[in-house]
N, C-alpha and C positions, 0 to 999 in steps of 0.2 A: 300347407302340409309339406314337410321335408321330403325331398326326393330320395334320400338314402342312396347316394351315388355308390356304385360298386367298386370303386378303386381310388387309390391315392393319385392325385393329380400330378404329383412330382415323379414318383418312382414306378407308378402303375401297379403297385401291389394290390391284390384282391382284398376288399374290405366287405365281407358279408354283412347283411343287415344286423346281425347280432354281435358284430365284432366290438370288443372292448378297446381295440386299438385305433378306432376311427376318431378323428378330430375334425371339427368344423369351425368356420369363422362366422361372423354375422351375415355374410353374403352366401353362406353354405358352400364355400370352397372346402373341399374334402381332402384330407391328408392323413397318412398313417402317423402314429405317435413317434416313430423313428425319425421321419423327415421333420416333423414339428420340432422335436428336441435337438436333433443334431445338425440339421441344415438351416432351419429358420429361427432357432433360438426362441421359439414361442411367439414369433411375430409373423402374421400372415403376409406373404409376399404379394398378395393381390390387393388387400385393403389396408394393411398396416395395423390391423387390430390384433386381438389375442384369439386364442382358441378355447373351445369347450369340448368335452367328450360328447360325441354324437349320441343322442338318445337312442335307446333300443326299443323299437316298436313291438308291442306284444304280439305273439303268434296269431291270435285271432284277428287282430287289426291288420297284420301283415298279409293275411290271406285276402282280406277285403281291399286293402290299400297296399299293393306290392311295392317293393323297392324298385328303383330305376335300374334298367339294364344298360342305359346310355353311359358309356365310358367317357370321361373327360381326362385328357392328358395334355399338360402344358409343358412339362419338362423343367420349367423354371431354370433355364440355363445359367443364370447368375448364381444360383444356389446349388444346383444338382451336379453331381459328378457327370462327366460327359458319357452319354449312352445313346444308343440308337433309339429312335422313336419306335414305339410298338407297332406291329403290323396292323393296319386298319381292318384287315379281314379276320381279326382275332376271334376266337370262339367266345361264347358267353362266359361269365364268371363261373368258377368251379362249383358254387353251391346251387346253381340253377338246375 
């Protein structure tokens, strides 16, 4: 079952479980559509594969099988504009 990770692994943008802007690769690396299109040119920096829109889990299933709250942030320095790493004590995603 997909984790439905809560953020873009590159820019740390929140990606709620119902976000149409979330993209995943075959290893479930999760990025926002902006990073996929502008920073990675559609090629995953982790596996070299392409991306698909992340499926949206129906509300009934989401209650039974909730989205992950574990944030993954890699920054992908080779691709991303230089920014400070997010604070590890960050509050949960905005939709929680």
